[in-house]
VEXNUDO-441336 format. One record per residue (C-alpha): residue in one letter; x, y, z. Coordinates in steps of 0.5 Angstrom, whole numbers, padded with zeros to 4 digits, always signed. Layout:
<sites>
AXYZ/...
</sites>
This chain:
<sites>
M-0001-0001+0000/R+0005+0005+0002/A+0009+0004-0005/A+0002+0004-0009/T+0001+0011-0005/E+0008+0014-0007/A+0006+0013-0014/Y-0001+0016-0013/G+0003+0022-0009/K+0008+0023-0015/S+0002+0023-0020/N-0002+0028-0016/D+0005+0032-0015/C+0005+0033-0023/W-0003+0035-0024/S-0001+0040-0018/E+0005+0042-0023/I+0000+0042-0029/E-0005+0046-0025/S+0000+0051-0024/L+0003+0052-0032/A-0005+0052-0033/E-0006+0058-0029/K+0000+0062-0033/L-0002+0059-0040/A-0009+0061-0038/E-0013+0054-0039/P-0018+0054-0035/S-0021+0046-0038/L-0013+0045-0037/Q-0014+0048-0029/Q-0021+0044-0028/T-0018+0037-0031/S-0012+0038-0027/R-0017+0038-0021/A-0022+0033-0023/R-0016+0028-0023/R-0013+0030-0017/L-0020+0029-0013/N-0019+0022-0016/L-0012+0021-0014/A-0014+0023-0007/V-0019+0017-0007/S-0014+0013-0010/M-0009+0015-0004/L-0015+0015+0001/D-0013+0022+0003/S-0019+0024+0005/K-0017+0031+0008/E-0015+0033+0001/F-0021+0030-0003/S-0025+0034+0002/V-0021+0041+0000/L-0022+0039-0007/A-0029+0037-0007/A-0031+0042-0002/G-0034+0036+0002/G-0040+0035-0003/D-0041+0029-0006/D-0041+0022-0005/P-0034+0020-0009/L-0035+0015-0014/R-0031+0008-0013/V-0025+0009-0017/P-0023+0003-0021/V-0016+0001-0022/L-0013+0001-0028/L-0015-0006-0032/T-0010-0010-0036/R-0012-0013-0042/A-0015-0021-0042/G-0008-0025-0043/R-0003-0019-0042/K+0002-0017-0037/M+0006-0011-0035/D+0013-0011-0034/E+0014-0006-0027/K+0021-0005-0029/E+0020-0003-0036/L+0015+0002-0033/R+0020+0005-0028/E+0025+0005-0033/I+0020+0009-0038/I+0018+0014-0032/R+0026+0016-0031/I+0027+0017-0038/L+0021+0022-0039/S+0022+0025-0033/L+0029+0027-0035/A+0025+0030-0042/R+0021+0033-0037/Q+0027+0037-0034/R+0031+0038-0041/Y+0025+0040-0045/P+0025+0047-0043/L+0032+0048-0045/Q+0031+0045-0052/E+0031+0050-0059/G+0024+0052-0060/A+0021+0049-0054/E+0013+0050-0053/A+0011+0053-0046/R+0004+0049-0048/D+0008+0041-0050/L+0011+0042-0042/P+0004+0040-0039/L+0003+0034-0044/I+0009+0032-0042/Y+0008+0032-0034/E+0001+0030-0036/A+0004+0023-0039/L+0009+0023-0032/A+0002+0024-0028/V-0001+0018-0032/L+0005+0014-0032/H+0006+0015-0025/R-0002+0013-0023/I-0001+0006-0028/S+0005+0005-0023/G+0001+0005-0017/D-0005+0002-0020/V+0000-0005-0021/I+0002-0005-0015/Q-0006-0003-0012/H-0009-0008-0016/K-0004-0014-0012/A-0006-0011-0006/D-0014-0011-0008/A-0014-0018-0009/L-0012-0020-0002/F-0016-0015+0000/R-0022-0018-0003/R-0021-0025-0002/S-0019-0023+0006/L-0026-0020+0006/E-0029-0026+0003/S-0027-0030+0008/I-0029-0026+0014/E-0036-0024+0011/S-0037-0031+0011/K-0038-0032+0017/P-0045-0032+0020/E-0043-0028+0027/P-0037-0024+0026/S-0033-0022+0032/A-0032-0015+0034/E-0024-0015+0031/E-0027-0019+0025/A-0032-0013+0024/A-0027-0008+0025/A-0023-0011+0020/S-0029-0011+0015/I-0029-0004+0016/R-0022-0003+0015/L-0022-0008+0009/R-0028-0004+0005/F-0025+0002+0006/L-0018+0000+0004/L-0022-0002-0002/R-0025+0005-0003/D-0032+0002-0001/F-0033+0009+0003/K-0041+0007+0003/G-0040+0000+0004/A-0036+0001+0010/W-0040+0006+0013/D-0047+0001+0013/L-0042-0005+0017/S-0041+0001+0022/R-0048+0002+0023/L-0050-0005+0023/H-0044-0007+0028/L-0045+0000+0033/E-0045-0005+0038/L-0041-0010+0037/L-0035-0005+0035/G-0036-0002+0043/K-0033-0009+0045/L-0025-0007+0042/D-0020-0005+0047/R-0017+0002+0046/D-0012+0001+0041/S-0017-0002+0036/R-0022+0002+0038/L-0018+0009+0036/R-0015+0005+0029/N-0023+0004+0027/L-0025+0011+0029/G-0020+0014+0024/Y-0022+0010+0019/L-0029+0012+0020/S-0026+0019+0020/R-0024+0019+0014/T-0029+0015+0011/A-0034+0021+0014/G-0030+0026+0011/F-0030+0022+0004/L-0038+0021+0004/G-0038+0029+0006/Y-0041+0028+0013/A-0038+0034+0016/D-0042+0034+0023/R-0041+0026+0024/L-0033+0027+0023/L-0033+0033+0029/Q-0036+0027+0033/F-0031+0022+0031/K-0025+0028+0032/R-0028+0028+0040/Q-0028+0021+0041/I-0021+0020+0038/T-0019+0026+0043/E-0023+0023+0048/L-0019+0017+0047/G-0012+0020+0048/G-0011+0020+0040/K-0010+0025+0035/A-0015+0027+0030/E-0011+0029+0025/Q-0009+0025+0019/P-0001+0023+0018/P+0003+0025+0012/R+0003+0021+0006/P+0009+0020+0004/R+0013+0024-0003/S+0018+0023-0006/P+0021+0028-0011/L+0021+0026-0019/A+0028+0023-0022/G+0032+0027-0026/L+0038+0022-0027/S+0043+0024-0034/V+0040+0019-0039/G+0038+0020-0046/S+0041+0016-0051/R+0038+0012-0057/A+0037+0006-0053/D+0033+0010-0049/M+0029+0013-0053/A+0028+0007-0057/L+0025+0003-0050/L+0021+0010-0048/T+0017+0008-0055/G+0017+0001-0054/G+0015+0001-0047/I+0010+0006-0048/I+0007+0002-0054/R+0007-0005-0049/L+0003-0001-0044/L-0003+0002-0049/A-0003-0005-0051/A-0003-0008-0044/C-0008-0003-0041/E-0015-0001-0041/L-0015+0007-0042/E-0019+0012-0043/K-0019+0017-0049/R-0015+0022-0048/E-0010+0018-0044/R-0009+0014-0049/L-0007+0019-0055/L-0003+0023-0050/L+0002+0017-0048/A+0001+0015-0056/F+0004+0023-0057/I+0010+0022-0052/A+0012+0015-0055/S+0011+0019-0062/L+0017+0024-0060/P+0023+0019-0060/A+0020+0015-0065/L+0020+0021-0069/E+0028+0022-0068/L+0029+0015-0069/G+0026+0015-0075/E+0020+0010-0074/Y+0016+0015-0078/A+0010+0009-0080/L+0010+0007-0072/V+0008+0015-0071/Q+0003+0014-0076/E+0001+0008-0073/L+0001+0012-0066/L-0003+0018-0067/E-0008+0016-0073/G-0015+0016-0071/D-0021+0020-0068/T-0018+0025-0063/E-0024+0030-0063/G-0028+0031-0057/L-0022+0030-0052/G-0024+0038-0049/Y-0016+0039-0050/P-0015+0042-0056/W-0007+0043-0055/L-0006+0036-0055/E-0010+0035-0061/A-0005+0040-0064/A+0000+0038-0062/A-0001+0031-0064/S-0003+0033-0071/A+0003+0037-0072/R+0008+0031-0071/L+0003+0026-0075/G+0003+0031-0080/S+0011+0030-0080/A+0011+0023-0080/C+0006+0023-0087/E+0012+0028-0090/L+0017+0023-0089/L+0013+0018-0091/G+0011+0020-0097/D+0004+0021-0095/F+0003+0028-0098/E-0004+0029-0098/G-0004+0026-0091/A+0001+0031-0089/L-0002+0036-0091/H-0009+0035-0087/S-0006+0034-0081/L-0002+0040-0081/K-0008+0045-0083/R-0012+0041-0078/S-0006+0043-0073/R-0006+0050-0075/E-0014+0051-0074/I-0013+0048-0068/A-0007+0052-0065/S-0009+0058-0068/G-0016+0058-0063/A-0012+0054-0057/G-0008+0060-0057/G-0001+0057-0060/S+0006+0061-0060/P+0008+0064-0067/T+0014+0059-0067/F+0009+0053-0067/T+0005+0056-0073/A+0011+0058-0076/R+0014+0051-0076/L+0007+0048-0078/D+0008+0053-0084/L+0015+0051-0086/I+0013+0044-0086/T+0007+0045-0090/A+0011+0049-0095/S+0015+0042-0096/V+0009+0039-0096/L+0007+0043-0102/L+0014+0042-0106/A+0013+0036-0106/L+0006+0035-0109/G+0009+0039-0115/K+0007+0046-0112/P+0013+0050-0112/V+0010+0056-0114/E+0005+0055-0107/A+0011+0052-0103/G+0015+0059-0105/E+0010+0064-0104/K+0009+0060-0097/A+0017+0060-0096/R+0018+0067-0098/A+0012+0069-0092/L+0016+0066-0087/V+0023+0069-0090/R+0020+0076-0089/S+0016+0074-0082/S+0020+0078-0076/A+0015+0073-0071/A+0019+0067-0075/P+0026+0065-0070/A+0032+0065-0074/G+0033+0058-0075/I+0026+0057-0079/R+0027+0063-0083/L+0034+0060-0085/R+0030+0053-0087/A+0025+0057-0090/R+0030+0061-0095/L+0032+0054-0097/L+0025+0051-0099/M+0025+0058-0103/G+0032+0055-0107/G+0028+0049-0108/S+0022+0052-0111/L+0026+0056-0116/Y+0030+0049-0117/E+0023+0045-0118/R+0021+0052-0123/A+0027+0050-0127/R+0023+0045-0130/D+0019+0050-0134/D+0023+0055-0134/P+0032+0054-0134/E+0033+0061-0132/R+0031+0059-0124/L+0037+0055-0124/G+0041+0061-0123/Q+0036+0064-0118/A+0036+0058-0113/L+0043+0057-0114/R+0044+0065-0112/V+0040+0062-0106/F+0044+0057-0104/A+0050+0060-0104/A+0046+0065-0099/V+0044+0061-0094/E+0051+0058-0094/R+0054+0064-0093/E+0050+0065-0087/L+0052+0058-0084/D+0059+0059-0085/A+0058+0067-0081/P+0062+0067-0075/G+0056+0067-0070/A+0053+0061-0074/K+0058+0056-0071/D+0053+0054-0065/F+0047+0055-0069/P+0042+0049-0068/G+0041+0044-0073/R+0046+0047-0077/L+0050+0041-0080/E+0042+0038-0082/L+0042+0045-0085/S+0049+0045-0089/L+0048+0037-0091/V+0041+0040-0094/N+0044+0046-0097/S+0050+0042-0100/I+0045+0036-0103/H+0041+0042-0106/Q+0047+0046-0109/A+0049+0040-0113/N+0043+0038-0115/V+0043+0045-0119/L+0050+0043-0122/R+0048+0036-0124/K+0042+0041-0128/Q+0047+0046-0131/A+0051+0041-0133/A+0046+0037-0136/A+0046+0043-0141/Q+0053+0043-0143/G+0058+0040-0146/G+0066+0038-0146/S+0070+0039-0140/E+0065+0045-0138/R+0060+0039-0137/A+0065+0034-0133/G+0068+0040-0129/L+0060+0042-0126/Y+0059+0033-0125/H+0066+0033-0122/K+0064+0038-0117/A+0057+0036-0116/I+0059+0029-0114/S+0064+0032-0109/L+0059+0035-0107/Q+0054+0029-0106/D+0059+0025-0103/D+0061+0030-0098/A+0053+0030-0096/M+0053+0023-0096/R+0059+0022-0090/R+0057+0027-0086/A+0050+0025-0085/G+0053+0018-0084/K+0058+0020-0079/A+0052+0024-0075/G+0047+0019-0076/N+0042+0022-0080/Y+0041+0016-0085/R+0035+0020-0088/L+0039+0025-0091/S+0045+0020-0093/A+0041+0015-0097/I+0038+0022-0101/A+0045+0024-0102/A+0048+0017-0103/S+0042+0016-0109/N+0044+0023-0112/L+0051+0020-0113/G+0049+0014-0116/E+0045+0019-0122/L+0051+0023-0122/Y+0055+0017-0123/L+0050+0014-0128/E+0050+0020-0133/S+0058+0020-0132/G+0058+0014-0135/K+0061+0010-0128/Y+0056+0004-0127/E+0059+0000-0122/S+0060+0006-0117/A+0054+0008-0119/K+0050+0001-0118/K+0054+0001-0111/F+0052+0007-0108/T+0044+0007-0111/L+0044-0001-0107/W+0046+0003-0101/S+0041+0008-0101/L+0035+0003-0104/E+0037-0001-0098/R+0037+0005-0093/A+0031+0008-0095/A+0027+0001-0096/D+0028+0001-0088/S+0026+0007-0086/G+0020+0008-0091/Q+0024+0014-0096/F+0018+0013-0102/E+0021+0019-0106/T+0028+0016-0105/E+0026+0008-0106/W+0022+0009-0113/R+0028+0013-0115/C+0033+0008-0114/H+0030+0003-0118/W+0029+0008-0123/Y+0037+0009-0123/L+0039+0001-0122/A+0034+0000-0128/R+0038+0006-0132/I+0044+0003-0129/A+0042-0004-0132/D+0040-0002-0139/A+0047+0001-0139/M+0051-0006-0138/G+0046-0009-0142/R+0042-0013-0137/V+0035-0012-0140/E+0031-0017-0135/E+0034-0014-0129/A+0031-0007-0132/D+0024-0009-0133/R+0024-0011-0126/R+0027-0005-0124/L+0022-0001-0127/A+0016-0005-0125/E+0018-0004-0118/A+0019+0004-0118/V+0012+0004-0123/R+0009+0000-0117/L+0011+0005-0112/V+0009+0011-0115/D+0002+0008-0117/S+0001+0006-0110/Y+0003+0012-0107/R-0001+0016-0111/A-0007+0011-0110/R-0007+0014-0103/I-0008+0022-0105/L-0015+0024-0106/D-0015+0030-0107/V-0015+0032-0115/E-0010+0037-0115/S-0006+0033-0110/K-0005+0028-0114/T-0003+0033-0122/G+0003+0035-0117/F+0005+0029-0114/M+0006+0026-0121/T+0011+0032-0123/D+0017+0030-0121/K+0015+0023-0123/V+0014+0024-0131/D+0021+0023-0133/L+0020+0016-0131/Y+0015+0014-0136/R+0018+0018-0142/Y+0024+0013-0140/I+0020+0007-0141/V+0017+0010-0147/R+0023+0011-0151/R+0026+0005-0148/E+0019+0002-0151/M+0019+0005-0157/R+0027+0003-0159/A+0025-0004-0158/G+0020-0003-0163/R+0014-0005-0157/A+0009+0000-0160/V+0004-0002-0156/R+0006-0002-0149/A+0010+0005-0150/L+0002+0007-0151/E+0000+0004-0145/F+0005+0007-0141/A+0004+0014-0145/E-0003+0013-0143/R-0001+0011-0135/S+0002+0017-0134/R-0003+0022-0137/A-0009+0025-0133/R-0009+0020-0128/A-0013+0025-0124/L-0019+0026-0128/V-0019+0018-0130/E-0019+0016-0123/S-0023+0022-0121/M-0029+0020-0126/G-0027+0012-0125/W-0029+0013-0117/R-0035+0017-0119/F-0038+0011-0123/V-0036+0006-0117/T-0039+0009-0112/L-0046+0011-0116/A-0045+0004-0118/D-0044+0001-0111/S-0050+0000-0107/G-0050+0005-0101/S-0044+0008-0104/S-0047+0015-0106/G-0046+0018-0099/L-0037+0017-0100/Y-0038+0020-0106/R-0041+0026-0104/Q-0036+0027-0099/Y-0030+0025-0104/V-0033+0032-0107/S-0033+0035-0101/L-0027+0033-0100/N-0025+0036-0108/G-0028+0043-0106/R-0024+0048-0106/E-0024+0052-0100/S-0026+0060-0101/A-0029+0065-0098/S-0036+0065-0102/R-0037+0057-0099/G-0036+0059-0093/G-0032+0053-0092/Q-0038+0049-0092/A-0038+0043-0097/L-0041+0042-0103/S-0048+0039-0105/V-0048+0033-0110/L-0054+0029-0113/G-0058+0034-0110/V-0056+0032-0103/G-0051+0037-0098/G-0044+0033-0098/K-0042+0031-0091/R-0035+0034-0089/E-0032+0028-0085/D-0025+0026-0082/F-0020+0025-0087/N-0017+0018-0085/V-0024+0015-0084/L-0026+0017-0091/R-0020+0015-0094/D-0021+0008-0090/R-0028+0008-0093/M-0026+0009-0100/A-0021+0003-0099/S-0026-0001-0096/V-0031+0000-0102/K-0025-0002-0107/K-0025-0009-0103/R-0032-0010-0104/I-0032-0008-0112/K-0026-0012-0113/A-0029-0018-0109/A-0035-0017-0114/A-0030-0015-0120/G-0032-0023-0123/K-0039-0020-0124/E-0038-0014-0126/P-0030-0013-0130/L-0032-0006-0131/L-0032-0004-0124/G-0026-0008-0123/M-0023-0004-0128/L-0026+0003-0126/V-0025+0002-0118/D-0016+0004-0118/G-0018+0009-0124/A-0013+0004-0128/P-0012+0007-0136/A-0014+0003-0141/T-0010-0002-0145/V-0009-0002-0152/A-0015-0007-0153/E-0020-0003-0149/I-0018+0003-0153/V-0019-0001-0159/A-0025-0003-0157/E-0029+0004-0155/L-0026+0007-0162/P-0031+0007-0166/A-0029+0004-0173/D-0028+0009-0177/T-0024+0013-0173/A-0016+0014-0173/L-0013+0016-0166/L-0007+0021-0165/E-0004+0021-0159/Y+0002+0025-0157/F+0007+0025-0152/S+0013+0029-0149/L+0019+0025-0149/G+0023+0031-0145/D+0027+0032-0151/S+0023+0030-0157/L+0016+0028-0159/A+0013+0022-0159/V+0006+0021-0163/F+0002+0014-0163/L-0002+0012-0169/L-0008+0008-0167/Q-0012+0005-0173/D-0016-0002-0174/A-0013-0004-0169/K-0006-0003-0170/V+0000+0002-0166/D+0004+0005-0171/A+0010+0009-0167/L+0014+0015-0169/E+0019+0021-0165/L+0019+0027-0168/K+0025+0031-0168/I+0022+0038-0164/S+0023+0040-0157/P+0018+0041-0154/G+0021+0047-0151/K+0021+0050-0159/L+0014+0048-0159/K+0011+0051-0154/D+0014+0058-0156/K+0011+0056-0163/V+0005+0055-0161/R+0004+0061-0156/A+0006+0065-0162/Y+0001+0062-0167/L-0005+0063-0162/A-0002+0070-0160/G-0005+0071-0167/S-0011+0067-0166/A-0008+0063-0171/S-0008+0067-0177/D+0000+0066-0178/P-0001+0061-0185/A+0007+0060-0185/L+0006+0058-0177/A+0000+0054-0179/G+0004+0050-0184/E+0011+0050-0179/L+0006+0046-0175/Y+0003+0042-0180/K+0010+0040-0182/A+0012+0038-0175/L+0007+0035-0172/L+0002+0032-0178/E+0007+0031-0184/P+0011+0025-0182/V+0004+0022-0180/A-0001+0024-0185/S+0001+0020-0190/R-0001+0013-0185/V-0008+0015-0183/K-0013+0011-0187/K-0019+0015-0183/T-0022+0022-0185/R-0025+0021-0178/V-0019+0023-0173/L-0019+0023-0165/V-0013+0028-0163/I-0009+0027-0155/P-0005+0032-0154/H+0000+0033-0150/G+0003+0039-0146/S+0003+0046-0150/L-0002+0042-0156/H-0008+0042-0152/R-0009+0049-0154/L-0008+0048-0161/P-0013+0047-0166/F-0011+0042-0171/E-0016+0044-0175/T-0012+0051-0178/L-0006+0047-0179/V-0004+0048-0186/G-0002+0043-0191/P-0002+0041-0198/E-0009+0041-0198/G-0010+0047-0194/F-0013+0048-0188/Q-0014+0040-0184/V-0021+0041-0183/E-0022+0041-0191/K-0019+0034-0189/W-0021+0031-0183/T-0026+0031-0177/I-0022+0033-0171/S-0025+0031-0163/Y-0021+0032-0158/L-0020+0028-0151/Q-0015+0029-0146/S-0013+0021-0145/A-0016+0015-0149/S-0018+0012-0142/L-0024+0017-0142/L-0027+0013-0148/R-0030+0008-0144/Y-0033+0013-0139/L-0035+0017-0144/R-0039+0011-0147/L-0041+0010-0140/N-0045+0017-0138/S-0049+0018-0144/V-0051+0015-0151/R-0047+0017-0156/G-0050+0022-0161/G-0050+0017-0168/A-0051+0017-0175/G-0057+0019-0173/G-0056+0025-0170/A-0061+0028-0165/G-0067+0024-0169/A-0064+0017-0167/G-0066+0017-0160/K-0072+0014-0158/R-0074+0019-0154/P-0074+0027-0155/L-0068+0032-0154/K-0068+0037-0148/L-0065+0043-0148/L-0063+0047-0142/A-0060+0054-0145/L-0057+0060-0141/A-0056+0066-0145/D-0053+0073-0143/P-0054+0073-0136/D-0055+0079-0132/T-0048+0081-0129/D-0050+0086-0125/Y-0045+0084-0118/D-0045+0090-0115/R-0052+0091-0115/D-0051+0099-0118/G-0056+0097-0123/K-0050+0097-0129/P-0048+0090-0131/N-0040+0088-0129/K-0039+0085-0136/V-0041+0087-0143/R-0048+0085-0146/L-0047+0080-0152/A-0052+0082-0155/H-0053+0076-0160/A-0053+0071-0155/R-0060+0071-0154/K-0061+0071-0162/E-0056+0066-0162/V-0061+0061-0157/A-0067+0063-0160/A-0064+0061-0168/F-0064+0053-0165/S-0068+0052-0158/P-0074+0051-0163/G-0070+0045-0166/F-0072+0042-0159/R-0078+0038-0157/E-0077+0040-0150/S-0073+0047-0148/V-0072+0051-0142/V-0068+0058-0144/L-0066+0063-0138/S-0063+0069-0140/G-0062+0076-0136/N-0064+0075-0129/Q-0067+0069-0130/A-0061+0066-0132/K-0058+0064-0124/E-0053+0060-0122/S-0056+0058-0116/V-0062+0054-0121/I-0056+0050-0124/A-0056+0044-0120/G-0063+0044-0119/L-0065+0044-0127/C-0058+0041-0130/R-0061+0034-0129/G-0064+0030-0134/Q-0062+0035-0139/D-0060+0032-0146/V-0056+0038-0148/I-0055+0044-0143/H-0052+0051-0147/F-0048+0057-0143/A-0048+0063-0148/C-0045+0068-0143/H-0037+0070-0141/G-0032+0066-0139/E-0025+0067-0136/F-0019+0062-0135/Y-0014+0064-0129/P-0007+0060-0131/A-0005+0061-0124/R-0012+0059-0120/P-0014+0054-0126/W-0020+0051-0120/E-0023+0059-0120/S-0024+0059-0127/K-0030+0062-0128/L-0037+0062-0132/F-0041+0068-0131/L-0048+0067-0130/A-0053+0072-0125/P-0053+0073-0119/G-0059+0072-0113/G-0064+0066-0111/G-0064+0060-0109/G-0067+0062-0102/R-0063+0061-0095/S-0062+0054-0097/A-0057+0056-0103/K-0050+0056-0100/P-0047+0063-0101/G-0043+0061-0106/S-0048+0058-0111/R-0052+0065-0110/D-0045+0070-0113/G-0047+0069-0120/L-0040+0066-0121/L-0040+0059-0123/R-0033+0057-0121/A-0029+0050-0123/W-0029+0047-0117/E-0036+0048-0116/I-0038+0045-0122/Y-0035+0038-0120/S-0042+0038-0115/L-0047+0038-0121/D-0050+0031-0123/L-0049+0031-0131/K-0051+0023-0132/G-0053+0022-0138/N-0052+0028-0142/R-0050+0028-0149/L-0047+0035-0149/V-0044+0041-0146/T-0043+0047-0150/L-0039+0053-0147/S-0041+0059-0151/G-0036+0064-0148/C-0028+0066-0148/E-0023+0061-0146/T-0028+0055-0144/G-0024+0049-0147/R-0017+0053-0143/N-0014+0048-0138/K-0007+0049-0134/V-0003+0043-0135/Q+0000+0040-0128/G+0005+0034-0127/G+0003+0028-0131/D-0001+0032-0137/D-0007+0032-0132/P-0011+0039-0135/V-0015+0043-0130/G-0020+0048-0131/L-0028+0049-0134/A-0027+0043-0139/T-0025+0038-0134/A-0030+0040-0129/F-0035+0038-0134/L-0033+0032-0136/H-0032+0029-0129/C-0039+0031-0128/G-0042+0027-0133/A-0041+0031-0139/G-0043+0026-0145/A-0038+0031-0150/L-0036+0039-0150/L-0036+0044-0154/V-0032+0049-0151/S-0027+0055-0154/L-0019+0056-0154/W-0019+0063-0153/K-0023+0070-0153/V-0028+0069-0159/E-0033+0075-0163/D-0040+0075-0160/A-0043+0075-0167/A-0039+0070-0170/T-0040+0065-0165/A-0047+0066-0165/E-0047+0064-0173/L-0042+0058-0171/M-0047+0056-0166/R-0053+0057-0171/L-0049+0052-0177/F-0048+0047-0171/Y-0054+0046-0169/D-0057+0046-0175/N-0053+0041-0179/W-0053+0036-0171/I-0061+0037-0170/R-0065+0038-0176/H-0061+0035-0181/G-0059+0029-0176/R-0051+0029-0177/E-0046+0027-0172/R-0044+0033-0167/V-0037+0033-0168/E-0039+0032-0177/S-0044+0038-0175/L-0038+0043-0172/R-0034+0041-0179/Q-0040+0043-0183/A-0040+0049-0179/K-0033+0051-0179/L-0033+0050-0187/A-0039+0053-0188/M-0036+0060-0185/L-0030+0059-0188/K-0033+0060-0195/G-0037+0066-0192/K-0037+0072-0188/Y-0033+0070-0182/S-0027+0067-0186/H-0022+0069-0181/P-0019+0063-0177/R-0020+0067-0171/Q-0027+0067-0172/W-0029+0059-0174/A-0022+0056-0170/A-0023+0057-0163/F-0028+0053-0161/V-0027+0045-0161/F-0031+0038-0159/V-0028+0034-0153/G-0030+0027-0154/D-0031+0022-0159/R-0036+0024-0164/
</sites>
């Protein structure tokens, strides 16, 4: 009992310290929690005096159960004592650390308090077992003696059954009077303490008088106390023991939610230091809401975010860091803590392929006076990293990045920085970055200059690898070694390259460094190819692709998926080029499909999966909610889809539910093979593309190889692959110049024809061509290219698609507009048209956008051709009516202004009329601006065509993995069967004429949609609007 009381006393001391800290930190809820825990400990220690003070002498105390161990589990008391010793040392040292958070100290004290309580409970549990056996033996006797009655009271008191002890004293009142003086004094002592716990103040005074009359002392003897341990320890072995011991403790004990998270958080701290990132993720993932302790939630979410980042689960990291920051802001987190979160967030954004956003966040930290010097220096490093990534599209950024890294090096070498905390790690990271820049610069040089740059880069990486290894930083040593392997590979030193890459791979695989691991497999494949080991290269490439696909599958957010592929594209380029050179055109095309537009393909796959699987439409609503862009106009609310408001749910729970749906669908894939393909958003094989491609159509798919362009021709189930000797960079400049003149330069039109179509045109046997563009070609109207027979529109009927894998979704989503055109269907076509909406957004009586004088005439010209039509214009063409009216419409026509924002493609918008929707409508749906991210919430199932008759409605921002983002992408995702969209700013009158001709050909004359558009363009070419600017902007996105 004495040992248990001592442990409880130490726990009480910790809670007393927490209460003092809580008062300083202005944390009233923590003060209340501390008081409640001390009240319970007073019961455990049988300290009625402290209990009376804390409880104000009022309520009957609940029986406080001691810790329960789980069935079949035992606790190692020696290990528990060692954990307490190590954590006590950590408690002493923590305030001395760089950037120590004052609000973290109560967490360490609370963990110690819980551990001391557990230690006391372990001892008390054994004692309670003895007490119960003794009590059962005494109470089994029908006529107990006076001594036995007193023993029963004492045992019930020791078992904290105060009411039971009191009732026994009343029952055996006469019997207890027969006790000798010393026994009576002892019994009165127990009864007085019992009265104190039960709040019987009058009886307590009576017992004290009786004790005094018998010559005893009425005060309670002091309980034993001892100071917290403070031995000098802190080795890696101690950290491993602390983590492992707490994990075993968690497995053995039944703990309340708050205590379980608290101990998991404490265990995660040394686990992070030890590089056990997966363990940290396992410890901290789960439900943390409703604890009543915001700072614990914020601290745990921050560590979880760090672990997710280091594991390559970047979206999970972003979610956890954002949540931590939100909680910390409300819980009074220090500027240092939020600055650290912003720094890690910038790092994650960079890993997700968002260098501009990462650079902006890092720059804000560099300029922040509230951020500590160490964080500002790390932010400067991230600025350099973002510039390095942006150099993929703008090589001039390399020089800027190198200047940033040189500035960091000067700061680290300054006399006052010698004792800078974390200086070695910062120096290592900076060296690795500098070497990467030099390698990029070397690739653009030749001769001795190239060799000199490689030599410098190798020297820097080698030095960083060795210094990191010596310091025990195996993560950085693995990164440097993999970079060193690539440098030796590019220098032709294959044995050295293999040695360093294998060394890096071993450490990356052990520590879960995904980014380093997939790169090592890719480098080893290139080394094997260079050494003529084809089978080994095949195996390594397959593993690299598997790793990339498995980590992409973890990412739910569409925007994050696109960014994730930014630095993975080179892997697929290598594979496509390799397959082409081996004469395997089919495999080359399949790998090209595997790398492109995966975010769009996968999100559309999920749409069909969740709507097809019973009970999963709610899951899809949550998926849409996750994809919704945060916006002030939306007020942070979830989107609405299928007419039901999306529910915001915990990120990890959502991901688990999505995995569960996948598992169910895969199990059913035997009966529904299509579901098996859709569930992972798997890219289509060539056989599947052939099955979906109309027999009279040829497919032309372009793919950037980095320094050249590949084009695949698929027709009659046969694939041809050609490499076009044109630099994608130079091609981008030509396309930009061509579009700047609205496709009106005949010389450029001829040059582009020669570069893109001439090498393959003679092989095309079909007159219908489906073009799958890549990179800058997404903005190029191929119809305007000029060949020997004039404009290409005069020779081919051309349509476009972002990926050939989308063909199956177009078939699933709508009935194709076949040869019979509009009249072929068994039911009449329904039209919803919004023309020339009122754009008076500031309510001053004047439109904010120029009125479209011809838009109403445009719709009036073709709407009579539909048997059912709803035409809204002016103030009636409100954004708020879209969700309710668009469902079930065969054709939706927007004749309005549109605007594309290259830097913020999710914010690209159509300008509709504001207002309406009633109180139930979300704020964002009433402002009249239909943004790309809002379109994702619409349901266009069964739709045949969406026409966006406005400016730049077909423009997309092409992100990593050739994933386009914009209005057109959003409409495809939500179910559009095909799209008619514009590539540049269009003229009102010319657009009206094009639309009149298009619908006339399709609705009245029964031609196919894409052929109807071609005929409209040919008619304009021969008439009043013959300039390409007037007829070429609109393109057809779909199969036909």
